[in-house]
MISEKE-521903 format. One record per residue (C-alpha): x, y, z; residue number from 1; residue in one letter. Coordinates in Angstrom, 3 decimals, always signed. Layout:
N
         X         Y         Z  num  residu
         X         Y         Z  NUM       A
...
END
This chain:
586
         X         Y         Z  num  residu
  -119.044   +81.428   -46.303    1       M
  -116.626   +79.573   -44.086    2       S
  -116.008   +77.022   -46.911    3       L
  -115.160   +79.862   -49.177    4       F
  -112.488   +81.347   -46.857    5       F
  -111.229   +77.851   -46.100    6       K
  -110.798   +77.149   -49.887    7       S
  -109.155   +80.535   -50.497    8       L
  -106.776   +79.952   -47.617    9       N
  -105.863   +76.536   -48.980   10       F
  -105.221   +77.760   -52.475   11       S
  -103.196   +80.833   -51.498   12       F
  -100.963   +78.659   -49.316   13       K
  -100.522   +76.183   -52.133   14       L
   -99.413   +78.910   -54.603   15       L
   -97.201   +80.629   -51.979   16       Y
   -95.538   +77.398   -50.987   17       R
   -94.729   +76.476   -54.616   18       S
   -93.157   +79.856   -55.677   19       S
   -93.041   +82.654   -53.039   20       K
   -91.120   +85.437   -54.857   21       L
   -92.762   +84.812   -58.266   22       L
   -96.266   +85.055   -56.760   23       F
   -95.490   +88.456   -55.307   24       L
   -94.095   +89.617   -58.711   25       V
   -97.314   +88.364   -60.310   26       Y
   -99.465   +90.495   -57.887   27       L
   -97.494   +93.645   -58.860   28       L
   -97.874   +92.912   -62.559   29       L
  -101.583   +92.463   -62.065   30       Q
  -101.847   +95.979   -60.611   31       V
   -99.867   +97.320   -63.570   32       A
  -102.125   +95.542   -66.050   33       C
  -105.215   +96.992   -64.438   34       S
  -103.901  +100.575   -64.479   35       L
  -102.404  +100.873   -67.941   36       T
  -105.614  +100.430   -70.061   37       P
  -107.428  +103.062   -68.082   38       L
  -104.406  +105.400   -68.449   39       L
  -104.440  +104.747   -72.236   40       S
  -108.131  +105.753   -72.489   41       T
  -107.541  +109.074   -70.727   42       Y
  -104.541  +109.842   -72.937   43       I
  -106.536  +108.980   -76.110   44       L
  -109.248  +111.454   -74.997   45       K
  -106.779  +114.239   -74.586   46       D
  -105.049  +113.275   -77.899   47       L
  -108.237  +113.422   -79.890   48       L
  -109.259  +116.731   -78.364   49       N
  -105.774  +118.163   -79.296   50       C
  -106.135  +116.854   -82.840   51       L
  -109.521  +118.421   -83.353   52       V
  -108.387  +121.795   -81.919   53       S
  -105.131  +121.603   -83.930   54       A
  -102.986  +121.858   -80.858   55       E
   -99.526  +120.080   -80.731   56       P
  -100.015  +116.460   -79.740   57       A
   -96.631  +114.785   -80.330   58       I
   -96.066  +114.156   -76.555   59       K
   -99.578  +112.629   -76.199   60       L
   -98.978  +110.425   -79.212   61       V
   -95.770  +109.056   -77.737   62       W
   -97.432  +108.695   -74.335   63       L
  -100.385  +106.789   -75.922   64       Y
   -98.024  +104.458   -77.764   65       I
   -95.907  +103.986   -74.695   66       A
   -98.990  +103.060   -72.659   67       S
  -100.076  +100.426   -75.216   68       I
   -96.613   +98.983   -75.403   69       V
   -96.218   +98.894   -71.640   70       L
   -99.568   +97.168   -71.265   71       F
   -98.494   +94.433   -73.772   72       Q
   -95.207   +93.995   -72.051   73       V
   -96.851   +93.778   -68.581   74       F
   -99.461   +91.339   -69.909   75       Q
   -96.822   +89.062   -71.614   76       S
   -94.568   +89.022   -68.586   77       V
   -97.556   +88.365   -66.299   78       Q
   -98.697   +85.478   -68.539   79       S
   -95.263   +83.811   -68.418   80       V
   -95.055   +84.420   -64.746   81       C
   -98.381   +82.827   -63.988   82       Y
   -97.650   +79.875   -66.320   83       D
   -94.532   +79.190   -64.204   84       T
   -96.504   +79.503   -60.983   85       I
   -99.197   +77.218   -62.277   86       Q
   -96.720   +74.530   -63.264   87       K
   -95.000   +74.597   -59.892   88       K
   -98.362   +74.641   -58.088   89       A
   -99.595   +71.665   -60.237   90       E
   -96.505   +69.772   -59.197   91       H
   -97.036   +70.592   -55.556   92       Q
  -100.729   +69.670   -55.703   93       Y
   -99.856   +66.308   -57.252   94       K
   -97.276   +65.647   -54.589   95       C
   -99.702   +66.513   -51.799   96       D
  -102.369   +64.274   -53.296   97       L
   -99.937   +61.340   -53.764   98       T
   -98.768   +61.616   -50.214   99       E
  -102.363   +61.586   -49.007  100       K
  -103.323   +58.694   -51.340  101       M
  -100.456   +56.580   -49.967  102       N
  -101.755   +57.025   -46.423  103       S
  -105.352   +56.012   -47.202  104       L
  -106.715   +52.624   -46.467  105       P
  -107.260   +50.475   -49.531  106       L
  -110.930   +50.097   -48.420  107       A
  -111.511   +53.765   -49.422  108       F
  -109.691   +53.543   -52.752  109       I
  -111.505   +50.194   -53.546  110       D
  -114.966   +51.683   -53.039  111       S
  -116.904   +53.326   -55.907  112       S
  -117.565   +56.403   -53.733  113       E
  -113.881   +56.665   -52.995  114       G
  -112.906   +56.412   -56.654  115       R
  -115.467   +59.148   -57.529  116       N
  -114.042   +61.448   -54.873  117       I
  -110.484   +60.820   -56.162  118       I
  -111.600   +61.602   -59.735  119       D
  -113.210   +64.770   -58.470  120       E
  -110.099   +65.823   -56.572  121       V
  -107.929   +65.211   -59.701  122       R
  -110.368   +67.300   -61.801  123       Y
  -110.263   +70.070   -59.218  124       L
  -106.599   +70.608   -59.716  125       E
  -106.889   +73.693   -61.988  126       L
  -109.716   +75.109   -59.939  127       A
  -107.682   +74.875   -56.763  128       V
  -104.630   +76.514   -58.381  129       I
  -106.583   +79.200   -60.090  130       N
  -108.804   +80.285   -57.167  131       L
  -106.326   +82.900   -55.872  132       P
  -105.997   +84.252   -59.483  133       N
  -109.763   +84.344   -59.847  134       Y
  -109.919   +86.483   -56.692  135       L
  -107.054   +88.793   -57.892  136       I
  -108.682   +89.201   -61.345  137       Q
  -112.065   +89.949   -59.610  138       T
  -110.432   +92.809   -57.629  139       I
  -108.692   +94.074   -60.739  140       A
  -111.975   +93.991   -62.721  141       Y
  -113.781   +95.670   -59.790  142       L
  -111.212   +98.542   -59.920  143       F
  -111.488   +98.924   -63.764  144       S
  -115.292   +98.828   -63.522  145       F
  -115.434  +101.363   -60.689  146       T
  -113.227  +103.902   -62.608  147       V
  -114.994  +103.437   -65.909  148       A
  -118.559  +103.326   -64.585  149       F
  -118.099  +106.427   -62.434  150       S
  -117.216  +108.298   -65.535  151       E
  -120.275  +106.942   -67.403  152       L
  -122.577  +107.831   -64.505  153       I
  -121.307  +111.418   -64.614  154       S
  -122.229  +111.413   -68.330  155       F
  -125.751  +109.784   -68.122  156       H
  -126.990  +108.066   -64.939  157       F
  -129.971  +106.040   -66.290  158       V
  -128.359  +104.977   -69.591  159       F
  -125.354  +103.645   -67.810  160       S
  -127.322  +101.390   -65.506  161       F
  -129.552  +100.089   -68.265  162       V
  -126.755   +98.843   -70.541  163       F
  -124.867   +97.349   -67.623  164       I
  -128.067   +95.540   -66.598  165       A
  -128.305   +94.004   -69.996  166       L
  -125.217   +91.909   -69.243  167       T
  -126.966   +90.185   -66.314  168       V
  -129.045   +87.584   -68.409  169       P
  -125.798   +86.290   -69.970  170       G
  -124.195   +85.821   -66.539  171       L
  -127.163   +83.974   -65.149  172       I
  -127.188   +81.677   -68.218  173       S
  -123.525   +80.909   -67.891  174       Q
  -123.907   +80.096   -64.174  175       Y
  -126.783   +77.745   -64.782  176       L
  -125.181   +75.817   -67.618  177       F
  -121.856   +75.525   -65.814  178       R
  -123.746   +74.051   -62.866  179       N
  -125.508   +71.587   -65.212  180       K
  -122.151   +70.738   -66.874  181       S
  -120.670   +69.900   -63.445  182       D
  -123.554   +67.698   -62.414  183       K
  -123.326   +65.835   -65.745  184       L
  -119.620   +65.338   -65.382  185       R
  -119.995   +63.851   -61.886  186       R
  -122.854   +61.691   -63.052  187       K
  -120.750   +60.372   -66.005  188       Q
  -117.579   +59.732   -63.986  189       A
  -118.064   +55.910   -63.838  190       P
  -118.813   +55.796   -67.561  191       D
  -115.748   +57.840   -68.382  192       V
  -113.579   +55.460   -66.401  193       R
  -115.150   +52.540   -68.390  194       K
  -114.452   +53.837   -71.926  195       F
  -110.977   +54.999   -70.862  196       C
  -110.371   +51.371   -69.734  197       Y
  -111.557   +50.040   -73.147  198       Y
  -109.250   +52.514   -74.837  199       R
  -106.326   +51.416   -72.650  200       W
  -106.947   +47.690   -73.643  201       I
  -107.005   +48.666   -77.313  202       L
  -103.802   +50.800   -77.280  203       T
  -101.587   +49.385   -74.511  204       D
   -98.921   +46.787   -75.233  205       A
   -99.616   +44.642   -72.164  206       W
  -103.082   +43.289   -73.208  207       P
  -102.154   +43.344   -76.919  208       A
  -101.535   +39.577   -77.127  209       K
  -105.032   +38.717   -75.814  210       D
  -106.666   +41.323   -78.023  211       V
  -105.058   +39.844   -81.131  212       R
  -105.245   +36.181   -80.116  213       M
  -108.989   +36.400   -79.477  214       Y
  -109.708   +38.932   -82.213  215       D
  -111.100   +41.393   -79.639  216       L
  -110.348   +44.689   -81.554  217       T
  -113.866   +45.130   -83.140  218       Q
  -115.887   +44.003   -80.116  219       P
  -113.925   +46.188   -77.746  220       L
  -113.933   +49.054   -80.188  221       L
  -117.717   +48.662   -80.438  222       K
  -118.005   +48.896   -76.681  223       R
  -115.646   +51.837   -76.618  224       Y
  -117.800   +53.641   -79.244  225       D
  -121.029   +52.898   -77.456  226       E
  -119.731   +54.213   -74.126  227       E
  -118.041   +57.262   -75.647  228       K
  -121.063   +58.089   -77.794  229       N
  -123.394   +58.025   -74.791  230       K
  -120.955   +60.554   -73.172  231       Y
  -120.737   +62.735   -76.289  232       L
  -124.560   +62.710   -76.953  233       I
  -125.317   +63.776   -73.386  234       A
  -122.756   +66.649   -73.666  235       N
  -123.867   +67.558   -77.178  236       K
  -127.500   +67.993   -76.028  237       T
  -126.368   +70.328   -73.217  238       L
  -123.992   +72.252   -75.572  239       D
  -126.816   +72.956   -78.020  240       K
  -128.980   +74.431   -75.256  241       K
  -125.956   +76.478   -74.019  242       K
  -125.211   +77.758   -77.542  243       M
  -128.851   +78.973   -78.114  244       R
  -128.832   +80.718   -74.792  245       S
  -125.433   +82.297   -75.373  246       A
  -126.517   +83.723   -78.734  247       I
  -129.702   +85.175   -77.251  248       F
  -127.957   +86.719   -74.199  249       T
  -125.053   +88.047   -76.217  250       E
  -127.477   +89.749   -78.673  251       F
  -129.171   +91.472   -75.699  252       I
  -125.840   +92.678   -74.210  253       M
  -124.394   +93.917   -77.512  254       R
  -127.715   +95.757   -78.303  255       S
  -127.208   +97.789   -75.127  256       G
  -123.597   +98.590   -76.116  257       E
  -124.635   +99.655   -79.648  258       I
  -127.519  +101.778   -78.495  259       I
  -125.262  +103.568   -75.973  260       F
  -122.637  +104.169   -78.641  261       S
  -125.242  +105.827   -80.935  262       F
  -126.422  +107.899   -78.032  263       F
  -122.846  +109.133   -77.368  264       V
  -122.232  +110.003   -81.046  265       I
  -125.529  +111.824   -81.144  266       F
  -124.453  +113.963   -78.153  267       K
  -121.151  +114.718   -80.013  268       A
  -122.959  +115.683   -83.185  269       V
  -125.274  +117.948   -81.331  270       S
  -122.153  +119.628   -79.794  271       G
  -122.784  +118.703   -76.250  272       E
  -119.519  +116.681   -75.897  273       I
  -116.170  +116.673   -77.612  274       S
  -114.683  +113.997   -79.960  275       I
  -112.301  +113.077   -77.185  276       G
  -115.269  +112.426   -74.941  277       D
  -116.812  +110.113   -77.531  278       V
  -113.687  +107.999   -77.426  279       A
  -113.608  +108.169   -73.612  280       L
  -117.225  +107.138   -73.067  281       Y
  -117.366  +104.423   -75.676  282       I
  -114.039  +103.068   -74.471  283       G
  -115.216  +103.091   -70.860  284       F
  -118.558  +101.567   -71.876  285       A
  -116.723   +98.617   -73.397  286       V
  -114.339   +98.424   -70.427  287       T
  -117.221   +98.585   -67.932  288       A
  -119.270   +95.969   -69.666  289       T
  -116.341   +93.529   -70.015  290       A
  -115.186   +94.183   -66.465  291       A
  -118.644   +93.761   -64.984  292       F
  -119.321   +90.628   -67.059  293       Q
  -115.901   +89.025   -66.223  294       N
  -116.050   +90.125   -62.550  295       M
  -119.450   +88.565   -61.948  296       L
  -118.656   +85.531   -64.061  297       G
  -115.471   +84.906   -62.024  298       I
  -117.389   +85.445   -58.724  299       I
  -120.271   +83.089   -59.702  300       L
  -118.178   +80.375   -61.262  301       Y
  -114.517   +80.908   -60.597  302       G
  -114.776   +81.867   -56.908  303       V
  -118.019   +80.717   -55.401  304       V
  -118.522   +77.564   -57.426  305       R
  -114.825   +76.523   -57.197  306       C
  -114.926   +77.082   -53.464  307       A
  -118.154   +74.954   -53.248  308       V
  -116.669   +72.212   -55.291  309       N
  -113.585   +72.127   -53.127  310       M
  -115.664   +70.418   -50.464  311       K
  -114.693   +67.245   -52.281  312       Y
  -110.989   +68.034   -51.740  313       L
  -111.585   +68.714   -48.070  314       F
  -113.601   +65.506   -47.868  315       Q
  -110.744   +63.648   -49.390  316       F
  -108.118   +65.225   -47.150  317       L
  -110.192   +64.483   -44.035  318       S
  -110.511   +60.756   -44.726  319       V
  -109.524   +59.227   -41.497  320       E
  -106.278   +57.290   -41.445  321       V
  -106.629   +54.915   -38.452  322       H
  -102.992   +53.731   -38.508  323       Q
  -100.969   +55.982   -36.231  324       A
   -98.436   +57.826   -38.347  325       E
   -96.708   +59.430   -35.393  326       H
   -97.250   +56.930   -32.606  327       S
   -95.181   +57.167   -29.474  328       A
   -94.813   +53.397   -29.356  329       R
   -91.643   +52.192   -31.112  330       K
   -91.251   +48.914   -32.990  331       L
   -87.628   +47.940   -33.201  332       N
   -87.967   +44.179   -33.182  333       S
   -90.429   +41.338   -33.706  334       F
   -91.549   +38.850   -31.027  335       D
   -95.115   +37.780   -31.853  336       S
   -98.081   +38.441   -34.139  337       L
  -101.593   +37.498   -32.902  338       V
  -104.894   +37.395   -34.794  339       F
  -107.651   +37.646   -32.178  340       D
  -111.118   +36.734   -33.417  341       N
  -110.704   +38.739   -36.690  342       V
  -113.729   +39.376   -38.914  343       F
  -113.305   +41.104   -42.285  344       F
  -115.201   +41.827   -45.484  345       K
  -114.098   +43.932   -48.458  346       Y
  -115.789   +47.382   -48.849  347       P
  -117.544   +46.340   -52.032  348       T
  -119.022   +43.180   -50.572  349       S
  -121.531   +42.112   -47.919  350       D
  -119.940   +38.644   -47.483  351       Q
  -117.286   +38.163   -44.811  352       Y
  -114.019   +36.761   -46.144  353       V
  -112.643   +35.981   -42.637  354       L
  -114.944   +34.836   -39.812  355       K
  -113.401   +34.873   -36.347  356       G
  -109.886   +33.927   -37.336  357       V
  -107.446   +33.460   -34.473  358       S
  -103.812   +32.256   -34.527  359       F
  -100.431   +33.164   -33.030  360       T
   -97.117   +33.580   -34.907  361       L
   -93.977   +33.699   -32.761  362       K
   -90.461   +34.738   -33.639  363       K
   -88.753   +31.937   -35.659  364       G
   -92.019   +30.223   -36.577  365       D
   -92.560   +28.844   -40.040  366       K
   -96.349   +29.199   -40.757  367       L
   -98.053   +27.728   -43.857  368       S
  -101.568   +28.886   -44.704  369       I
  -103.544   +26.255   -46.673  370       V
  -106.935   +26.278   -48.294  371       G
  -108.929   +26.194   -51.485  372       V
  -109.158   +29.359   -53.640  373       N
  -111.250   +32.084   -51.984  374       G
  -110.939   +30.750   -48.484  375       S
  -109.272   +34.003   -47.251  376       G
  -105.490   +33.150   -47.402  377       K
  -104.233   +36.253   -49.227  378       S
  -106.656   +38.368   -47.232  379       T
  -104.809   +37.507   -44.017  380       I
  -101.550   +38.845   -45.632  381       I
  -103.187   +42.098   -46.553  382       K
  -104.468   +42.543   -43.000  383       L
  -101.066   +41.652   -41.538  384       I
   -99.498   +44.409   -43.739  385       L
  -102.098   +46.976   -42.698  386       G
  -103.441   +47.347   -46.188  387       L
  -106.958   +46.938   -44.907  388       Y
  -108.428   +47.328   -41.407  389       E
  -110.351   +44.578   -39.654  390       V
  -114.053   +44.810   -39.247  391       E
  -113.883   +43.430   -35.684  392       S
  -111.344   +41.644   -33.545  393       G
  -107.696   +42.523   -33.113  394       R
  -104.293   +42.156   -34.694  395       I
  -101.557   +42.377   -32.081  396       L
   -97.768   +42.882   -32.633  397       I
   -95.577   +42.121   -29.652  398       N
   -98.754   +42.240   -27.522  399       G
   -99.992   +45.610   -28.611  400       Y
  -102.642   +46.589   -31.284  401       P
  -101.058   +47.197   -34.713  402       M
  -102.726   +50.646   -34.687  403       S
  -100.396   +51.672   -31.845  404       D
   -97.453   +51.634   -34.103  405       Y
   -96.351   +53.736   -37.044  406       N
   -97.577   +51.745   -40.010  407       I
   -94.208   +52.353   -41.839  408       H
   -92.413   +50.736   -38.951  409       D
   -94.797   +47.692   -39.144  410       V
   -94.183   +47.212   -42.884  411       R
   -90.398   +47.347   -42.331  412       K
   -90.762   +44.074   -40.511  413       L
   -92.009   +42.290   -43.628  414       F
   -90.568   +41.228   -46.977  415       S
   -93.344   +40.060   -49.333  416       V
   -93.798   +38.335   -52.613  417       L
   -97.428   +38.959   -53.549  418       F
   -99.429   +36.612   -55.658  419       Q
  -100.237   +39.572   -58.049  420       S
   -96.688   +40.892   -58.225  421       F
   -95.920   +43.985   -60.239  422       V
   -93.754   +43.844   -63.359  423       Q
   -91.889   +47.144   -63.304  424       Y
   -90.611   +48.268   -66.732  425       P
   -87.485   +49.619   -65.039  426       L
   -83.848   +48.323   -65.031  427       T
   -83.140   +44.997   -63.358  428       L
   -81.225   +46.808   -60.530  429       R
   -84.168   +49.025   -59.840  430       E
   -86.618   +46.048   -59.999  431       N
   -84.664   +44.348   -57.159  432       I
   -83.730   +47.369   -55.089  433       A
   -87.214   +48.788   -54.884  434       L
   -87.659   +46.740   -51.619  435       S
   -84.765   +48.700   -50.079  436       D
   -83.892   +51.579   -52.345  437       I
   -81.092   +52.823   -50.149  438       K
   -78.954   +49.833   -51.136  439       R
   -79.555   +50.262   -54.891  440       I
   -75.823   +50.459   -55.673  441       N
   -74.874   +47.284   -53.872  442       N
   -74.425   +45.267   -57.025  443       S
   -73.006   +42.131   -55.250  444       E
   -76.043   +41.770   -53.039  445       E
   -78.343   +42.195   -55.949  446       I
   -76.495   +39.521   -57.942  447       K
   -76.710   +37.193   -54.876  448       T
   -80.491   +37.403   -54.560  449       V
   -80.874   +37.060   -58.305  450       L
   -78.817   +33.881   -58.118  451       A
   -80.914   +32.708   -55.169  452       Q
   -84.087   +33.109   -57.055  453       S
   -82.613   +31.238   -60.064  454       G
   -82.847   +34.090   -62.617  455       I
   -79.236   +35.313   -62.720  456       Y
   -77.923   +32.484   -64.735  457       E
   -80.806   +32.739   -67.236  458       E
   -80.100   +36.432   -67.868  459       L
   -76.400   +36.967   -67.469  460       R
   -75.590   +36.431   -71.146  461       N
   -78.639   +38.465   -72.452  462       R
   -76.953   +41.872   -72.053  463       H
   -73.459   +43.234   -71.420  464       E
   -74.594   +45.503   -68.628  465       N
   -77.292   +43.254   -67.140  466       L
   -78.124   +45.075   -63.910  467       L
   -78.696   +48.396   -65.636  468       D
   -80.676   +46.920   -68.584  469       S
   -84.333   +47.692   -68.793  470       Y
   -86.780   +44.901   -68.284  471       M
   -89.316   +45.262   -71.237  472       T
   -88.958   +47.570   -74.209  473       R
   -91.327   +50.237   -72.905  474       Q
   -88.483   +52.744   -72.340  475       F
   -85.655   +51.148   -74.277  476       D
   -85.766   +49.215   -77.571  477       D
   -82.879   +47.137   -76.234  478       N
   -84.813   +46.067   -73.104  479       G
   -85.136   +42.419   -72.116  480       I
   -88.476   +40.759   -72.537  481       E
   -89.346   +38.180   -69.788  482       L
   -91.632   +35.286   -69.299  483       S
   -94.214   +35.289   -66.435  484       K
   -92.055   +32.735   -64.616  485       G
   -88.919   +34.899   -64.988  486       Q
   -90.819   +37.908   -63.684  487       W
   -91.899   +35.870   -60.617  488       Q
   -88.275   +35.038   -59.914  489       K
   -87.371   +38.723   -60.079  490       I
   -90.257   +39.569   -57.654  491       A
   -88.959   +36.783   -55.395  492       L
   -85.380   +38.302   -55.574  493       A
   -86.856   +41.663   -54.646  494       R
   -88.401   +40.081   -51.550  495       A
   -85.139   +38.433   -50.610  496       F
   -83.157   +41.671   -51.059  497       F
   -85.092   +43.502   -48.368  498       K
   -83.762   +41.010   -45.834  499       N
   -86.645   +41.705   -43.356  500       A
   -87.147   +39.591   -40.211  501       P
   -90.423   +38.180   -41.505  502       I
   -90.635   +36.759   -45.026  503       V
   -94.112   +36.311   -46.602  504       I
   -94.562   +34.345   -49.864  505       L
   -97.970   +34.384   -51.312  506       D
   -97.994   +31.546   -54.003  507       E
   -94.275   +31.885   -54.791  508       P
   -94.318   +29.149   -57.406  509       S
   -97.549   +30.003   -59.245  510       A
   -95.773   +30.809   -62.519  511       A
   -92.815   +28.409   -62.159  512       L
   -92.182   +24.975   -63.741  513       D
   -91.821   +21.943   -61.459  514       A
   -87.910   +22.093   -61.424  515       E
   -87.860   +25.826   -60.631  516       A
   -90.579   +25.281   -57.980  517       E
   -88.592   +22.664   -56.231  518       D
   -85.515   +24.855   -56.328  519       R
   -87.391   +27.860   -54.894  520       I
   -88.692   +25.837   -51.974  521       F
   -85.138   +24.569   -51.174  522       K
   -83.658   +28.118   -51.362  523       I
   -86.534   +29.429   -49.281  524       F
   -85.728   +26.796   -46.664  525       E
   -82.071   +27.900   -46.624  526       D
   -82.567   +31.660   -46.526  527       I
   -85.350   +31.544   -43.932  528       S
   -83.106   +30.080   -41.331  529       E
   -83.451   +32.260   -38.277  530       G
   -86.328   +34.188   -39.778  531       K
   -90.047   +34.093   -39.206  532       T
   -91.838   +32.902   -42.326  533       C
   -95.350   +32.836   -43.629  534       I
   -96.133   +30.890   -46.827  535       M
   -99.229   +30.468   -48.943  536       I
   -98.842   +27.833   -51.581  537       S
  -101.038   +25.624   -53.799  538       H
   -98.338   +22.908   -53.339  539       R
   -99.516   +21.346   -50.048  540       I
   -96.350   +19.335   -49.613  541       S
   -94.363   +22.643   -49.137  542       S
   -96.041   +22.858   -45.709  543       A
   -93.596   +20.211   -44.512  544       R
   -91.064   +22.992   -44.018  545       M
   -93.366   +24.719   -41.557  546       S
   -93.721   +23.960   -37.864  547       N
   -97.234   +25.332   -37.886  548       K
  -100.037   +24.946   -40.484  549       V
  -103.423   +26.486   -40.432  550       I
  -106.192   +25.342   -42.781  551       V
  -108.793   +27.829   -43.974  552       L
  -112.242   +26.924   -45.329  553       D
  -114.888   +29.528   -46.058  554       N
  -113.127   +32.131   -43.977  555       G
  -112.614   +29.992   -40.896  556       K
  -109.705   +28.106   -39.494  557       I
  -110.956   +24.488   -39.589  558       V
  -107.587   +22.732   -38.806  559       E
  -104.328   +23.663   -37.140  560       E
  -101.157   +21.754   -36.434  561       G
   -98.031   +20.349   -38.054  562       T
   -98.043   +18.541   -41.411  563       H
   -97.837   +15.122   -39.765  564       N
  -100.587   +15.949   -37.201  565       E
  -102.912   +17.122   -39.952  566       L
  -102.300   +14.050   -42.123  567       I
  -103.155   +11.869   -39.113  568       T
  -106.306   +14.014   -38.490  569       L
  -107.475   +12.919   -41.971  570       N
  -109.499   +16.104   -42.544  571       G
  -109.434   +18.685   -45.281  572       L
  -105.664   +19.138   -45.220  573       Y
  -105.165   +15.350   -45.780  574       A
  -107.754   +15.316   -48.546  575       K
  -105.991   +18.201   -50.422  576       L
  -102.558   +16.635   -49.821  577       Y
  -103.629   +13.188   -51.037  578       N
  -105.322   +14.606   -54.187  579       L
  -102.135   +16.353   -55.146  580       Q
   -99.962   +13.355   -54.262  581       R
  -102.140   +11.155   -56.490  582       E
  -101.841   +13.581   -59.391  583       K
   -98.113   +13.802   -59.202  584       Y
   -97.890   +10.008   -58.714  585       T
   -99.776    +9.478   -61.959  586       V
END
């Protein structure tokens, strides 16, 4: 019961926050929509009695017409009103979810359980928004049912209860099948993600080259069909059972209404009630049945089950964020970064990526992290940025645990070029200024970093208004299509533009040719003057720029020192360096 009230409180606050005045207007309209049909039925009774007795009924005719028109007007305005509230609430819900998502550790988002919860929370959007409306409608139906059923009881006590009881099998059937549908949907969530992914590969422009080059259309389409058909067959089986049950329960319910209608007509023929009473009782019988069915249906599914399902939303919202968002400790400058016996493994793996890693980075240091693929180099960067949390050990900034600081303040210290950089289909200006959006209109600085990364000269003649030209043709047919190497230069310019005290480059030359790679390292050496730098590069010789090199192997630091010291040591670093030197010598 506490979950129900908690869910109701959350939903009401969401709707009220999104549109206060409109929500109050909607409540008044709901009251009007509940009263006018009942008023119309009473007026119709008096109108029919007047017609049978040949009394003047012009006023009643106009009143009856006016009540019908008013009901339609109230209903139409209420519908438009609620549509507006719903759109605003949807927007608010998405904003709240996005804000929470951005604060969650990647470990949660990476896990299958986390993805399932996120899928469920997204699916719950309409349920969360509609829960207050379900409760309001339940109260409205209860009012209509009470008025109508009290009239029917005064007419015939036993008959009234019998035909209302005949609606119960249908309600139970609906509840059971909706419960089965929800269980099936949650069970199929991973499969739905899979066939949606195949559909994306087949329809999106980004993987289109591979799809055509390797003639993947039919194999992928076959996989999509197989996954989608499994989904459809499972739902089709359930839908058939649901349809058979619905036909049977509907027949039972309508039989009760029909029998009651014949009974009322028989009473009128025998002279026990008037023609107006026939309209009143049959009208109220239909109203009571519909109100009872809708009321219990909403209570069982709309209110109770929605509230129960909202446990996933509260589970999502309660995911602990270990990084202090409002820490009292301020971080205004950088002095040192320490990895102290750090162990780490990804949430989907049992294997440790880092095993007792310890090193110190001081202000002004130039650190190179070297190692073969999979040794844990990029993982260190992710931990430094607080994208994941360590399994054990500590990461200290200026002598204090990273968790003591506001994570947003920590990330302001760093400017990063990730190995898997994002290719934003936005304008060139936006692509660069995303690292410091407040300076988006500083065109000269944007041009400077574009020139430093070596991309400005390549693009300046491609479009008259280069900075405000779209990169890719996703939003503009006149957009500029770039190579992977050009995209990497743009990502590098974005990292330069932030002008943070610590620069991190994770494989900055992976997509560049030899000439561009040499230029990047020279530029990096120039712009990193006075800054603290961390570099991961497959080009071992680039470590000469660093005053400190750590060599990773199988998640452990196996060597540490300067370039010359490690060459003299003649260990793994010297082996990797000599292999590359021999290749380039040849």
